[in-house]
N, C-alpha and C positions, 0 to 999 in steps of 0.2 A: 360342506353345504354352506349354501347360497345364503347373502342378506337375511336375517330376518324377516325386516320391515318391507323385504321384496315379495320374499315371501306368501306372507301377509298379506300384503291387497293383492296379491294374485286371485288369493279365496275369499276376500273382504265380502264377496258379493252372496258366496254361500252360508261364508259365512252369518251374516248376515239375515241370510233369509232363514238362518235355522235359528236368533237368537230371537227374531223381531225385536220391534221397541219393549218387552218385558221379559227376555229371556228365557228361556226353551224351560220345557216341561220341570226339568230336574231342577235347575236354577230356582223355578216357579214355588217348585214347592218339596226344596228337601235341602238346595244348596240356600236359597239367601237366606229365608227362616234358619235356617240357624246360625246363619250370619248373622243379622237381624236381635239374635238371645241373645248372643257373647257382647254384642258392642252395647244394649239395652236402651238408655233416653245417650241422646244422642245433637241436641237444640245446643247450636251456635260450637261446638268440636271442628274442625279441623281434620280434612279426611282425606288422604288421596289412597284414589281409585287405581293399583296398577297391573294395564292392562287389559285396560278397560272397552278396550272394543269396540261396541258402537253407544258405548252408555248409558246400558240398560242399570248397573248397578246405578252408576251415576246420581241416573233420576232417580230414584226412587232412596237413595241417601237427603239429597237436597230439599226432597220433598217431609221428610222428617225434619228440620232444620239443620243439618249437617251443611257447610263451607266447606266445599268437594272439589277436586281438582282430579283431571283423570289423562293418564301416564297412558301411552300406547307405542308398538316400535311402527305400526302400517297409518302412513298416510290416509287413507282410503280409507279407511274404519273408524279415525278420528273426524272425518268431511264425513259420514254416514251418523257419529255420535252429533254433531251441529244438528245438521238438518232436521233427524228428532227433536232435538229442542227447542226449535223454531214457537212452533206456537203456543206450548205454554213461558218461551221467554226463560226459562233457568239458568244461575245465576250460576253453571260451570264452568270452571278454565280446565282447557284440552290440552295438555304439550308433547309436543310428537319426543317420546323420549326413551332410551334403548337402556333398563338397568339394571341387564346382565353385561353393560359396559363398563372394563375399567375408568370410572370416576363417576360412572352415570352417576349419584348424588350429586355431583355441585351443577348438575342445571337447575334443581332448585334453592333461593334462598331462605327458605323459611320450613319450620319444621314440622310434621301433624300429630297428632294424639291416636291416631290411628289411620297404620297406612295397610291397606289387603292387599292379596294376591292370590284372587278370586281365579282360581283354576285356568292356574300361570305355570309354578314353575316345572313343572313334569312337559309341557312345549318346552325349557328353555334347554339349553346345551351345559351353560355357563352358569346351574344356578349359585354355584355358592358365589360367585361375584354377585350374584343379582341377590341373595338374604343377606351379605354385607355390605352393600349402596340400600339395601332399604331399610336396616337399621340405622346407618345414618342417619337415614329424615324421621327417624322418630325423635320427640321433644321429652321430658324429665315427664317422666311416670307412663309414657307411649306405648301403645300392645299393636304389635306386627301381626296382625288372621293371616292366614294362609290356610284356604284350602286348596286338595289337587286328590286323583282318585286313587283308592283306597292300596296303595304295594300290593296289600299283604288279598285280594280277592281280585281286584281290574287289570285281566295280564292281557299282553300283547299277542298270545297268539292261538288267532280263530278255531281253532280244535281245542280249546278248551274253556274252563267259562260256566252259565247255565248248559247245562241239559234240558232241551225245552218240549214237553208232547203237543203236540198243536194239533186243532181239532179235528182232524182228518185221523189223526193218533200216529201219524210220522216222527220223529222222536232229532232234532238239530240237535249241535251248539252256538248259544250264542256268539260267542265269538265273540273281539273284539267291546271292550267296553257294552252299555243296554239304548245308545241313541235309537238306534237303527229297529227297535223291538216300541217304538210309543205306537207304531201306526199300524201293527198289526194281529189280525185278528186274536182271541182270546187265546190263551195258552197257560197250559201249566210247570211251572220249576218241577222239573220234579228235583233234582243234584245240583250243587255245586262240583266241579273239578279243575280241579290247581295243581300245577306242579312251576316248577322251574323259577323261583321265587329270587331264589339269589343270582339269580343268573341275569344284570345287570344289561338292561343293552337299550339304542335307537331303534324306533320304528315310523316309519312313512302312514299319514293319516290321508287318505286320499278326501279332494273334497269334488272331485267333477276330473273332467276330461281332462289328464294336461297338470291337472295342480294339487296341487301338496306341502303338507305340511309336514314335520317332523316330531317326533313326543319321543319321549323316555319312561320307561319302566326302572323303579330304583328300590332300595330297598328303605323299612321307615326308620332302621340305622343309619345307612346312609343322611337321608334327611334332620337326623338327630346330631349329628357329628356338626353338621354345617351349617345348623341352628349354633351349637356349642361352639362349634370355632366362629363368631357373631359375637359374641359375646350374648345370646341369645337365651336364656332361659325358656322352657315348656311347661306355659301358670295353666294351659286350659287343653285339654281335649279329647272334642267330641267326636264321633262315628255318625254323622245325621242320616237314618231312617228314620222317624215320623212323615206321612207327607200333608204335607197342607193342603186342603183344597173343597173351594166352595166347593158340592158335589152338585149341585144344580147349572152352577158353569159351569164347573172343567168334572165330570165325572172319572172316578179314579178309575186307571187300566190294568189288568194284568198285570203291570209289568212293579205294580207298589207292592203288593206278595212279594214280589223277590227282593225288593228296600226294605223289608220290615224284616228278612232273616240274612242276608247279607249284606254285609253295607259296601257301598261302594264308591264313596267319601271322604275321609276325613280332612278335619281342620285342627289348626293348632293357634293358639293364641300362644301369642311368643312375648318377654319384656324382656330389658337390657339386664344384666347380673351386671350388680353393686358394684363398683371397683372397689 
């Protein structure tokens, strides 16, 4: 594999176009509401957003009164984050850092009340080092919040996943993830087909002609072992399914029905074990 920073620099334009200033449909309506639910009141709290991308979550956290640092391997994505912040003059500190690299945590002098890895761990090859490093950055009584694709349901096999009936009556498989369904016409989710859960593997995510990044399918047990190996205990687990939407501004599409039937994401809240 090439350097992940280089990969994400090349994919930055496509990723940024998808996320925009506020995050994509899944972030706005499913994932971030779950993150805010577990964080609660964050006024004045120091928070590190690991793999912050173009900073959409950083901006939401600052607007709620947090003191925020964003970290990412991609210089291009961090540049875009800073450009978005200019108009509001948001006091967000951005750091180019790879928290999956050995001793990656040593770039940070301060510790944080919350460290958030929002949809990052599944795109990191050395996930164990990522977990270890983020654990080192927690202050006493701090919490690590990790969101990722739900390993039980987010299959990398394009022949698996949701079996959909389209408006013309034809049936097709949803394929990898659900993002591409946002712009599709209305459809009906018939059933969810899954297989090969225990087959941990790497797969490619295409972002355009010749632009790709890598992602990984791992089991829940694999992640749980990584957390425990870094001295972390799971204190809360959510499977976000509720779609939070203002229907006047953003009508709820057919995809919301799928989210209410099978969880596409899982959220872990982790705390350091007492020594």
